[in-house]
C-alpha positions as MATLAB code, in Angstrom:
seq = 'XXXXXXXXXXXXXXXXXXXXXXXXXXXXXXXXXXXXXXXXXXXXXXXXXXXXXXXXXXXXXXXXXXXXXXXXXXXXXXXXXXXXXXXXXXXXXXXXXXXXXXXXXXXXXXXXXXXXXXXXXXXXXXXXXXXXXXXXXXXXXXXXXXXXXXXXXXXXXXXXXXXXXXXXXXXXXXXXXXXXXXXXXXXXXXXXXXXXXXXXXXXXXXXXXXXXXXXXXXXXXXXXXXXXXXXXXXXXXXXXXXXXXXXXXXXXXXXXXXXXXXXXXXXXXXXXXXXXXXXXXXXXXXXXXXXX';
ca = [
     162.712  -18.335   96.408;
     160.556  -15.392   97.529;
     157.179  -15.242   95.812;
     156.865  -11.458   95.631;
     160.445  -10.917   94.468;
     160.209  -13.611   91.810;
     156.930  -12.234   90.444;
     158.425   -8.727   90.426;
     161.513  -10.067   88.654;
     159.429  -11.735   85.958;
     157.341   -8.626   85.336;
     160.466   -6.455   85.431;
     162.105   -8.624   82.787;
     158.980   -8.565   80.598;
     158.682   -4.792   80.973;
     162.350   -4.218   80.107;
     162.145   -6.509   77.069;
     158.509   -5.990   76.118;
     159.066   -5.280   72.441;
     161.486   -8.147   71.770;
     159.223  -10.595   73.608;
     156.216   -9.361   71.657;
     158.091   -9.820   68.387;
     159.025  -13.344   69.458;
     155.461  -14.328   70.403;
     152.942  -12.407   68.314;
     153.095  -14.448   65.120;
     152.663  -17.939   66.672;
     149.800  -16.576   68.805;
     148.231  -15.018   65.726;
     148.453  -18.371   63.945;
     146.815  -20.043   66.959;
     143.929  -17.582   66.886;
     143.577  -17.824   63.101;
     143.601  -21.641   63.046;
     141.139  -21.942   65.927;
     138.840  -19.381   64.318;
     138.893  -21.303   61.027;
     138.271  -24.543   62.919;
     135.306  -23.026   64.742;
     133.940  -21.550   61.517;
     134.165  -24.904   59.727;
     132.662  -26.958   62.532;
     130.159  -24.665   64.205;
     128.774  -22.402   61.493;
     126.298  -25.251   60.971;
     126.352  -27.207   64.280;
     123.894  -29.853   63.053;
     126.445  -31.106   60.510;
     129.289  -31.619   63.019;
     130.225  -35.283   63.656;
     129.558  -36.016   67.321;
     132.895  -37.798   67.743;
     134.682  -34.488   67.157;
     132.798  -32.670   69.918;
     133.744  -32.338   73.568;
     132.666  -29.671   76.111;
     136.092  -29.645   77.752;
     137.728  -27.598   75.000;
     137.385  -24.149   73.460;
     136.178  -24.347   70.690;
     134.190  -27.386   71.803;
     136.234  -29.951   69.906;
     139.319  -31.905   70.947;
     140.980  -30.808   67.696;
     141.546  -27.385   69.280;
     144.163  -28.829   71.674;
     146.100  -30.368   68.776;
     145.863  -27.223   66.639;
     147.108  -24.865   69.368;
     149.947  -26.974   70.816;
     152.692  -26.367   68.175;
     152.276  -22.604   68.351;
     152.336  -22.593   72.163;
     155.548  -24.626   72.072;
     157.011  -22.117   69.607;
     156.328  -19.217   71.966;
     157.978  -21.046   74.856;
     161.016  -21.859   72.731;
     161.320  -18.309   71.401;
     160.986  -16.661   74.833;
     163.414  -19.076   76.504;
     165.856  -18.616   73.635;
     165.565  -14.868   74.102;
     166.192  -15.118   77.833;
     169.148  -17.461   77.361;
     170.978  -15.661   74.565;
     170.128  -11.939   74.488;
     172.817   -9.830   76.246;
     170.632   -6.848   77.033;
     168.982   -4.964   79.862;
     166.492   -7.070   81.755;
     168.294  -10.366   81.150;
     167.827  -12.644   84.150;
     169.433  -15.990   83.267;
     172.702  -17.227   81.793;
     173.173  -19.171   78.602;
     171.934  -22.757   78.646;
     171.690  -25.626   76.206;
     168.617  -24.427   74.293;
     169.137  -24.583   70.564;
     168.866  -21.364   68.570;
     165.487  -20.924   66.952;
     165.115  -19.752   63.391;
     163.666  -16.537   62.082;
     160.928  -16.521   59.492;
     161.739  -14.947   56.131;
     159.674  -11.840   56.958;
     161.271   -9.534   59.558;
     159.381   -9.537   62.853;
     157.889  -13.009   62.272;
     159.341  -16.069   63.956;
     158.288  -19.559   62.966;
     160.014  -22.848   63.634;
     158.852  -26.466   63.767;
     162.096  -28.160   64.663;
     162.291  -31.520   66.378;
     162.514  -30.098   69.885;
     159.523  -27.822   69.379;
     157.436  -30.628   67.866;
     158.207  -32.915   70.814;
     157.285  -30.122   73.237;
     154.058  -29.616   71.287;
     153.231  -33.327   71.661;
     153.591  -33.018   75.420;
     151.437  -29.887   75.560;
     148.780  -31.483   73.352;
     148.725  -34.618   75.519;
     148.247  -32.542   78.675;
     145.512  -30.433   77.084;
     143.716  -33.523   75.760;
     143.876  -35.202   79.160;
     142.511  -32.104   80.923;
     139.823  -31.522   78.300;
     138.524  -35.074   78.334;
     138.657  -35.131   82.136;
     136.517  -31.982   82.251;
     134.097  -33.494   79.724;
     133.793  -36.678   81.786;
     133.317  -34.683   84.958;
     130.572  -32.693   83.234;
     128.691  -35.887   82.415;
     129.032  -37.095   86.025;
     127.892  -33.686   87.269;
     124.759  -33.765   85.119;
     124.044  -37.389   86.025;
     124.420  -36.600   89.728;
     122.034  -33.662   89.526;
     119.446  -35.724   87.673;
     119.757  -38.534   90.223;
     119.400  -36.323   93.300;
     116.941  -33.636   92.146;
     113.488  -33.709   90.694;
     112.895  -32.412   87.184;
     112.766  -29.678   86.061;
     115.985  -28.466   87.619;
     115.866  -24.960   89.039;
     118.760  -22.473   88.796;
     119.221  -22.802   92.569;
     119.808  -26.526   92.208;
     122.564  -26.016   89.669;
     124.270  -22.757   90.675;
     126.056  -23.808   93.869;
     127.309  -27.122   92.478;
     128.382  -25.473   89.223;
     130.369  -22.891   91.199;
     132.122  -25.592   93.235;
     132.866  -27.524   90.063;
     134.227  -24.411   88.362;
     136.549  -23.560   91.268;
     137.745  -27.170   91.478;
     138.478  -27.300   87.734;
     140.298  -23.977   87.880;
     142.568  -25.102   90.726;
     143.290  -28.579   89.368;
     143.697  -27.289   85.796;
     146.064  -24.562   86.956;
     148.093  -27.091   88.953;
     148.475  -29.416   85.946;
     149.184  -26.577   83.514;
     151.836  -25.033   85.762;
     153.824  -28.267   85.993;
     153.306  -29.002   82.309;
     154.752  -25.588   81.441;
     157.722  -26.199   83.723;
     158.487  -29.630   82.265;
     158.051  -28.356   78.699;
     160.284  -25.388   79.450;
     162.877  -27.647   81.049;
     162.839  -29.889   77.974;
     163.308  -26.907   75.649;
     165.937  -25.519   78.025;
     168.077  -28.630   78.357;
     167.106  -30.771   75.348;
     166.375  -33.695   77.663;
     162.993  -34.656   79.120;
     163.762  -35.125   82.825;
     160.645  -34.323   84.859;
     162.014  -36.126   87.934;
     165.211  -34.092   87.834;
     163.222  -30.906   87.353;
     160.938  -31.886   90.261;
     163.919  -32.543   92.521;
     165.570  -29.273   91.524;
     162.640  -27.408   93.067;
     162.823  -29.304   96.362;
     161.578  -26.966   99.081;
     160.183  -24.457   96.579;
     157.400  -26.404   94.865;
     154.549  -24.661   96.638;
     156.189  -21.302   95.980;
     156.497  -22.187   92.309;
     152.784  -23.045   92.174;
     151.895  -19.814   93.977;
     153.946  -17.785   91.475;
     152.340  -19.500   88.480;
     148.847  -19.059   89.941;
     149.525  -15.345   90.437;
     150.572  -15.047   86.781;
     147.526  -17.027   85.613;
     145.204  -14.963   87.824;
     146.524  -11.627   86.550;
     145.996  -12.659   82.937;
     142.530  -14.094   83.699;
     141.392  -10.950   85.519;
     142.529   -8.746   82.643;
     141.028  -11.052   80.003;
     137.612  -11.584   81.525;
     137.349   -8.007   82.754;
     137.964   -6.717   79.240;
     135.726   -9.459   77.814;
     132.861   -8.362   80.038;
     133.355   -4.732   79.018;
     133.450   -5.600   75.316;
     130.422   -7.877   75.699;
     128.394   -5.101   77.304;
     129.253   -2.854   74.369;
     128.681   -5.333   71.536;
     125.722   -7.354   72.827;
     122.475   -5.687   71.709;
     120.689   -3.701   74.397;
     117.338   -5.295   73.514;
     118.585   -8.660   74.780;
     118.680  -10.288   71.347;
     121.248  -13.050   70.919;
     124.399  -11.862   69.121;
     125.075  -13.374   65.746;
     127.551  -16.217   65.291;
     129.945  -13.833   63.529;
     129.818  -11.341   66.424;
     130.493  -14.104   68.912;
     133.439  -15.255   66.792;
     134.863  -11.734   66.661;
     134.421  -11.238   70.396;
     135.972  -14.550   71.363;
     138.899  -14.725   68.977;
     139.498  -10.985   68.842;
     140.119  -11.024   72.584;
     141.997  -14.319   72.507;
     145.053  -13.189   70.553;
     146.493  -10.440   72.815;
     145.824  -12.448   75.948;
     147.362  -15.565   74.427;
     150.483  -13.478   73.869;
     150.385  -12.163   77.441;
     149.645  -15.557   79.001;
     152.336  -17.476   77.130;
     155.025  -14.799   77.420;
     154.504  -14.356   81.159;
     154.338  -18.116   81.714;
     157.484  -18.760   79.673;
     159.337  -15.902   81.373;
     158.332  -17.273   84.784;
     159.500  -20.762   83.851;
     162.761  -19.379   82.435;
     163.425  -17.343   85.574;
     162.843  -20.353   87.830;
     164.858  -22.742   85.686;
     167.716  -20.250   85.596;
     167.744  -20.222   89.396;
     167.252  -23.914   90.156;
     168.637  -25.957   87.264;
     172.430  -26.206   87.760;
     174.507  -25.230   84.698;
     176.275  -28.595   84.721;
     172.997  -30.498   84.322;
     171.790  -28.166   81.571;
     175.018  -28.358   79.606;
     175.281  -32.138   79.915;
     171.658  -32.566   78.835;
     172.215  -30.371   75.799;
     174.957  -32.659   74.499;
];
């Protein structure tokens, strides 16, 4: 598996099928953004009234409920994209038919919504991974603060915090990306074959695991650069020039307004990457047997 050719193949497939992939993904991503925005509005419009047991700094919004709310819609996007790749005989198709079950269309044309058994089980796996990562980040944050307080005199200066915060941020990005990449692959393999076989999926990539990680990190990095570059540009436009803090509503609009298109991009590219790799490395016999 060549990294550059695989990345080019994924982007070529997404470019050739951009509209159909957008139709498959936009509605679940919109529901994710809408539900998270409502959750943030309910919990954080008046932060003093939020129960502390609901809060955690490892999530966005800063509550562990966000991982549970987003997981079903992320699983839907993966199922819809993989179904598209497996069953659509059109230009840009890169894999052959596998055991993935057909997903349903919503009553309104252009909207796809399905909460079948396979999607719900995939959502449970995604939620568990997100909860683990979020609580791990929250625990690490507490250790980070405790370590700074134990080794530095108060008050802490920006110089004391900046270097350690940068190291912590890079570490979290690398470890989080590693966990998310494998979680996406195992979820995709489950949706693909109908059987949860992480060991079989791991063995199928023997000799190509580092290449797989490199490909996923490239996809994640492209989306992150686009997202935060546009976020910075929008922030410079919307944040008042006099340095006044933006209102809660403006922050909500900035955060969730930017979240939706990049959720679509992130999930579609990730699912297309997983589908391309599974199509190359999961033998048809295993897929068809697992689907039975």
